[in-house]
N, C-alpha and C positions, 0 to 999 in steps of 0.2 A: 673295630676298624673297617668292618663291612660297610657300614653306612657310609664313610668316607669315601670308600673306595668307589661305590656305587655314583657316590656325587661327582668325583673327580672323572670318572669314565665318561660321564655324559658333558663334562666341560671342554668342549673342544673350542675352536679357536673363534667360531661365530657366536657361541654362548658368552665367551670371556669379551668379544667386542661389544655385546650388548650390555654388559656389567661396567664396561669401561668406554673406550672408543678404539679406533683401529690403530692411533698413535700411540696408545699405552700398551698395547699388545705388543707392537712391534719393538717398542722402546725395552719391553720386558726380555722379548727374544734375544736382543742385542746384549742386555745386562747380563743374562744367563752366559754369555762367551767368556767372560771374564770373571766372574762373580764367583765367591768362597761361600759355599752352602752347607749348612749342618742341620741336621732335624731330628727332634725326640718326638715321641707319640704317646699321648694319654687317651686313653678310650677311643672317642670320635675325633680327635682334636690333634692336628699337628702343630708343633711349634719349631719355627724355621726362621733360623740366623741367615741372612743375606749380607755378607761383608757386615757392617755396623748396624745394621737393620733388622728388627725382629718381628716376626709377623705369627699369628695364630690363626691358622686354617680352619675352617668350621664348615658344618654342612648345615644349612645351605651357605655356597661362597659367599654370598652378598654380606652376611653378617660376619665375615672375618675381621680380623685388625691389625694395625700395622703401627709400628712405633714413631712413623714418619707423620710430618704435620699434617698430610692430607687427610680431608675427612670423607673422602670417595673411596672407590675400589681403587687403589693407586697401581703403580707398575711394579711394586714390590709383591705385592699379593698375586698380582697375575703372576710374575716371575715363578714365584712359588708354589702356585698351582701347576704350571707347566713340569716345573722340575719334579714334582711329587707324583705326578701321572707317570713319569718315566721310571722313577725309583719304586713306587708301589704297584704298578699295572705289569707285573713278571710275564713272561712269553707264557707260562702256565695258563694265565688268566685273559689271554687274549681275545678269547673266543667271548667271555662275559664282558671287555671292553668294547667289541663289535657291537654287542646288543644293546649297551648302555644308553647311547644317543636315543633309540628307538624308544628305550625305557623313559627317558628323559621327557622325550616329546610326548609320550604317551602320559606323563604326569600332568604335563602343561597343558596337554588337552582336556584334562580330566578338572583341573582347576578352573581353565576357562569356561567348561560345559556347567561347572557348579556356581558359577558367579554371579549372584542376584541381579537380574535386570533392573530391578527397582533401584538399586544403587548406580547403576549406569547410567538412567535417566536423570537421576538427582545431580549426578556430577555432570552431564552434559549440557545442564540449565535448559528452559523451556525453548527458546528460538531455535539454539544450535540442534536441539535433540529434534524438534519438528521438521527442520530442513533436512537434516540427515534421513528421517523417515521418508519425505517427499522424494528424495534422490533414489533411496533403497526401493521404492515402489515402481520407479522407472527402470530397475535393474542396473542401477549405478551405485557400486561400492567402492571404497577404497582400494588401491592395488595391494596386492599381498603376496609376500614370498615365503613359505613355510619351510623352515630347516630345522635346526636344534633351537633356533628362535623363531619368532613369527615378527617380520618385517612388515609394517602396513606405513603407507604414504598417504597422509592425508594431505592432497594436492592445493585443495583450496587456501588449506592455512599455512602451506610450506613447510610442514612437519612430518617428521618420520616418528614412529613409534615402534620399539622393539619390545616383544612379549615375551617375558622370560619366566622360570619356575624357580624360587616363589613368586607368586604375581605380583606381589605388592613390590617387588625391584624390578618390576617393567621400566625401560626408559623411554624418555620422550625428547627431542630436541628443544622443547619449549621450557627444557630445565626444572619443570616441575617437580617435586619430589613425592606429592599427593596425586590422587586419582583425578589428574586433569581431564577435559573434555576430550582433548585427543586421544588418550589411552582408553577411556570409556569407549569412545567412537569406534576404536581398532577391536576392542572385545566384543562388542555390538557386532560389528561387522563379521567378525569370525563365527560369531554363532549363528547369524542368517546365513553365511556361505556355506556352513556346514549343517543349516537346517536343524541346529537344535534348537530355535526358535523362528515361528513363521511369521511373517509381516503383519498376518491377519491377527495374532496375537497383540500386536502392538498398536496402540493408538496415541493420538496427539495428545500433548499435555495440555489440560486447561489452563487457561490463563487466567481466569479469576476463580479464586476459592472462596470456602465460607468465612475465612478469616476475613477477606476483603468487603464483605457485605455491609457491615456497621462503618467503614470508611465511605462507600459509596453513598450510602443512605445520608450520611454527615453532609457530604458536599451537596447532595442533591437538595438537601434542605436549605442551605445556605443559600443557594440559587434561587431557589422558589420565593423565599424572602425578599431577596433582592427584585426579581422581575413582577412581583405582586407590589412592590413599592413604585415601581416606575408606571405600571398599569394603573394604579391608584391616584398617583399626582397626575399625569399625563405629561405630554411633551411641555406644554406650555409652561409649567411649573419644574421643569427638569433642572436640577442644580448644576453648577459649572463642574462637579467633580462626578458626575453620573457616568461619564465614559471610563473615567479611574476607577470607579467601583465594579463596574461591568468587568474591566480588566483583571481587578483583583477575584472575582469572582471565576474568571478562566483560570487564573492559577490555584484556586482552590481546586477547580475540576481537574487539573493536572496532577496536583498531589493526592485527590481521591482516586485516581484511576478512571476518570471519565473523558477520554479524549474527545467523543463527539460534543459532549457538552463544551470543551474548552474551544473547541473551533466554533458553536455557535454564539458563546458568550463573547469572545473576540469579534464576531461580526457585529454582535450588538453593540460592542464599543466602539467599534470603528464608524458605526453609523449614526451613533450618538454624536461622536465628534462631527461628523458631516453636517448634523442638524445644527449644533451649538455653534460651529463655525460658519453656518449659513452657505455650505459650498453648493453649487447648483445641481450635483448629482445626487442629492440627497432626494432620497424616497420615502414618505409615510408608509405606502404599500411594503416596501422591502424590509423597514424596521418593524414593523408591526410582523410579518411573517417571520423574521428572523427569533423575534420577542416569543410569540406563540409556539414557533418548533421548539425553542429553549426551554417553554414551561411544560409543552407535552412531554417532553423526554424526561425532564425532572421529575414529575409527577408519576411517570412509570415508573422511572428508578426508586422513588421513595416507598412504592408499593410492592416491589419485586424482592422475594427472598431466595428465589432459586438462583445459585451462582451461574449456570449455564445461559440461562436468560438475561442476567445482569451483563455478562460479558459481551452478548449479542447485542443489548441495547446500549451499552457504553461505548462501543466502537474499538478502533485500534490506533494507536499512536503512530504506528506504521501500518500500511497496508499489509494486508497477507499475500504474497507472491505465490504464485504456482508453478512450479518447474514443468516446462515443455522441452521435447526433444529438439527441435530445430526450427528456424524462423529464417525466412528470406525477406529482407526489407527495401523498399525503395523510398529513399527520401523525399518529401514532398514540399515542405516549409517548415518556418519556424516563427514564433511571434513572441512578443513580449507579453507577459503576465503581472497581471496587478490585482489581487484580490482583495474585498474588503474584509476578510478574514485575517489579513495582516501578512501575505506573502508574497514576493515578488521576484521574478528572474524571467526564465525563457523557456518556451514548450518547444519540442521538436517533433514533427507530424511525418509518420510514416506509412505507406502503402504496404501491405503484405502481399505476396506472391507465392501462388501454387499451393497453397494450405488451407485449411478449414479454420485458421486462427481469425478473428474479427479483421474486418476489412482494412480499418485503420488502427494505428497504433501509435502512442505517444510516449517520449522521454521527457521527464520533467527537471529541468536545472534551476529548482527554486528554493529558495531560503526565507525564513520568517524574518520579519523587520519589527516585530515587536520586542525584541530583546535590549535594541539599543536606539536611541534617537538618532533619525535621518541616515541609518545605515542602508546602504544600496548593494544588492546582490552583485556579485561578480561572476563573470561565466567561469565555472570550473573546469578541470581537468576532463578529458573524454575519457567515457565509461569502457568497460568490456576488453581492456589491455588495450585499446588505441592511443595514438600518442598526440600530443597538441590539445586543443580546449575544445571544450563540447560542439564548438561551431565546425569542427570536422565531420560531424555526423551527415552534415549535408552534401558532403563530396563525393561519396560513393554509395551504390548499392551494397549490402552487406549480407553475411549468412551469420546467424547467432547460433551458437551451440549451447546448450542449457540454460537458454533464456527463463526469466522469471516473470510472470505475467499476474497483473491484479486488474480484473475487467479490461481496459484497454491500455493498461499503463504497464511501462516496461519498467522493470527494476534494474538499478546501475550496480547490481551485485558481482562480486569479484569472481563469482563461479560461472558469471557467463564470458563467452569468449565471442570476438567479432574477427571475421575474415572479411577483407576489403576486395570485392569481387571486379567491379568497373564503373565507371563514371555513371552518373544516373541517366537514365534515358526515360522519359514520359511518354514516348512516341510508341508503346508496345502492348500487347493484348491485355496484360495484367492490369494495365491503367484504363484501358478500354470498357473492360468489363465492368468497371467501377461507377462509370459515369450514367447519371440519369438524363433522360431527355423527355420523360414522362412525369411531370411533377406529382402526379397522383400516387404513380408507383413509390415515388421517395416519401411521401406522408405513410402510405400503408406498411412500407417495410420497415420504417424507422419507429413509428409511433403507436402504430394500432395495438401491436402485441409488445408493448415495452414493458420489462419489469416494472413493478411498483415502486422498489426502492433503488434502481438504477440512477446513479447520479452522473454517471459519465457524458462527457460531450456525444453529441449525436452528430459524426463527421460524416460529411458527404460531397461527392463531387457531382456537378451537373452541369449540362450543356444547353445553354436556352435559344431559341429561335431568334429571338431579337430582344431588344432593348426598348421599354416604351418609355421611361424618363428618370431622369436622375436630379434630385432635388436636396436642399439643406434647408431643414426647419429652424427659424431663430428661437421658436417658442420652445419647442422640444429638444433642441441642440442635438437633432439626430440627422445624419445623411440617410437618404433612402434612394436605391434604385430600383425600378420595377422591371422586370423581366417577363417573359412570356415564352411557353413551348409551343411545339406545332399545334397541340390543342386549343391554344388560346388560353391556357391555365396560367395564372400569375402568382409570381413570388415576390416578396421583398428581399432585396439585399440591403441590410439596416446596421447601422452601428451608432451609439451613443457618443457624444464627443466628452472629453475630459481633460485635464491638462497633461497627461501621459500619453494623450493619442492624436497630438497635433500635426506630427509628421504624416501619421497613417492616414489621417483626414485629407491630407493634402494628396496622399496617393489615390485614395477612394474618389475624390472628385475628379482627378485626372482618368481613371478607368470609367467613371461614368460617362464622361466625353468622349472618350475614345470608343465607346461601344455604341453612343449615339452618331456620331460621325462616321462610323465605318461599319455600318450594318452588314456589309458583306462578309465581313470576317468570322469565324467562330472562336468563342470564348468558353473557357471552362473554369469555373467556379469553385474552388474549394473553400469551406468553410463549416461552421459549427451551426446546426438546425435547430429551432427551438419555436415554439408555439406560444403565440402570446396575444390576447384579445381575439382569439377566433382566427388569427393568420398564421399561418406560416412564414417564419423568416429565417434568413440565413445571415448568420454574423461572419462577414469574409474573413478568410486569412490570407487567400492568395489566389489571384485572377490570372490565368494564363490564355495567351492569344497564340502560342507555337505549339498547342496538342491538337494534331492532324486526326483526331479521332471520326471514323467515318459516321455519316448521319444515318439514322436506321429509317428503314423503310415503313412510316406510318401510314395507317391508313385512316381516313376520314370517320369520325364517331359522333353521336349525339350525346351530349351531356345529358346523364340521368340524376337528377339531383337526389342526395339522401334526404331522409326525415329531417327538417329545421331543427335544430338544438339552440337557434340563436337566441329564443326566449329565455330559455334556461340560463344559458350562458351571460345573458343581462343581468338576468337575476339576481345569480351568484356573484357577480361584480358589484351590484349594487349593496347588498348584503355585506361585501367585503367592504365597501366604502364606509358603510356604517359602522362595522367594527373599528376602521380606523379613524373615526371621528371621536370613537370612544378614548382611544389611545391618545388622541390629539388634546382633548380637553381635560381626560381623565376621568376615572369612574366615580370620583368623589364630586364632581363639577357636573356629569352627564345627566341631562334633564329632558332629552328627546324620548320620552317613554312612548308618545304616540307612533313614532316613527318606527320603532320596534314591534308595536302592535299592529301597524298597517303592513309590515313586512310578513308578521306571521298570518293574518289573513290571507295574504297575496299567496303564499305557499299552500295554505290549506288549500285555496282554491284550484291550485295547480296541481295537486296530487301529491304534494310533498308534506304529508301528513307528520314524519319524524322530526323533520326539520321545524315545522310548524310549532310543535310541542315545546321544543327547545327554546325557540324564540319567546314562546309565552311564558315559560319559566324565567328565563332573562329579563323579560317585561316587570313579572311579578318580585323579581330579586331587587331589581333597579329601584322598584317603586318603594319595596319595602326599607330601601337605604335610606330613604327620605325621612322616616321615621325613628331613626336611632343615630346615636352618636359614635357607635362604634366604627372604628376603622378597620374593620375584617371584612377584607373584600373576596376572601379566598373561595365563597361559593358561587359568585358572579364570574369570577375569572374562570371558575372550572367549567361553567355552563359556556362560557364564551370559546373555553378550548375546543369543547365538543362541538360549538358551532363552526369554528374554525377549522377543523378536521374535516367535516362533512363537507363544507364549502371548498376547501381545497381538492379532495377528492372528486367531486362533483364537476369542478372547473376544469380538470383536468380531462376529465372523461367526454365532457360537451364540447371543449373547445377543438378536440382532434376531429369530431364530426363537422364542427363550424370551418375549420381550416379547410376540410375538402370541399365543401360547398363554397367557400370563399375563393377558391381558386379560380372562379369563372366571375368573379365581381369586376367592374371595371375600376378604372384608375381612380374615380373620384370618390370611391368608395372605400380603396385601400388605403389612398394617401390624403384624401381631405383637398384643402385648398394647397397651391404650390408655393405658399408661405411666401 
């Protein structure tokens, strides 16, 4: 009986509530007012009759049984425990009873201390555990109340966990009888709080394991075969189902756990559709780049056996977001988004205020369009606990608590909460500090030290001194506004026309006209900066004529040209065009071997010995192709891949230098004829 007495002594109302709920405990007390109760004792068990119901009370109490239909700890068991406590814990045992809750707590603490961390991580799953760990490292743990039971509130999931002894009988409001992710998180939070385990001893769970390696290799091999077939046959012999084949390869990538490959193959498929349907926005350069990027990725995956490296190469289906403490956001603008990779929706842009976060952040309300034909994205509900549609994000300056960031992208996580502060005001110092008035500073700050694999938009604000011209090119279907700063440096505001930007182009034309007709007014342009063909361009997102930023005090200075890289930029562009010719006609039909040899000679004479050697190998491989009936072009394509990567890297480095020099080039150089 001693063991049963000890168990009953620790079973206070808090503990009984954890086993059942508050309502059940209240009902048990009410039943005891009128119930007829008898009891017999055998060893450490009590056989209790409550009216016509029979209960067997055991230690631990959670294993007790009742003759009523309930499968949980019912009101009869709770009533029996309350009655037994009064019967068995006599006055002579009061001191023991008073110490029992502490002993019960110590028993629970010992169980929590001994619980294996590996089992907790497994129950929490990869993503949930990694997010929990991020928060813990910021000092954010679930709220916890420690009495005879330990109550843990998992606020983000709106669940409450009660940890009991034995720990297997702990309760969670998600109603799972197993070790659910919430119970596991509660136990791990307790361990961290009481320093049973240190945060340094916990590491994020790897997303890719050794078991995933064969699956990734299989998916990569499937895609390599398709891409080699496209490159071998060429666009002129592309079958009508080529785009569908690329979509199928994207699905294979999805099922194989290669999200980066899925994105690239969908882009290949969409660009093939543009080619087959003769859309004016089709570009051979863009298709060739997408194919070669996909091929480079797949060949790298096929050769890699290290699971950590495979995970890094494969990318993520959803971006990994890092939790930060607090952000203050000023809404700037919004634009419609439609990508070649098959996504459509709206992107909202914010300027950060008074912190070390990136100067501009984005929130994407974007959905895939490749699952259903002709499906269009609808504006979603506002994130972060705000009411209304996502468009409400533009209505207020906001303070975000526990925001999650991936580069410049904001997550819509339910953990993040937004507080609306005031109506947006762009005439303030936080905005003025982000505005460029020196275009060379814009290039140096945003491109010279840009990270190699940073694919984020390069968002900038700039205030030109004057507008030089505003023209639409019928040939290129491009509208270009040339602007100039105080030093005479010029940039292009440029956008290409397509069916989805008809209204946008009408507005852009009006903006250019207003800037030319009202030179005395100050205009601030917000947009995405990029470098193309040795020139810095701005894709406009918004143009403001109501931002009264003070003009800085400039001093006249003499332009000092940096060493010219234009020759190398032109050479890389010529080589890229040659490779595009190969994809146009197909490797099986390409016969311009002399062109490759001439390019190799020029590269050698320019000091590009490595590139020259690769081109000679390509020439030899293409020449050897003429003397065989084999349709295996894998060696040629591997050489093309190496040349493509070299050209891509070289182009990026030289064009930044060219863009700085070309800031001073005149209108006729930058824009050609006025079309």
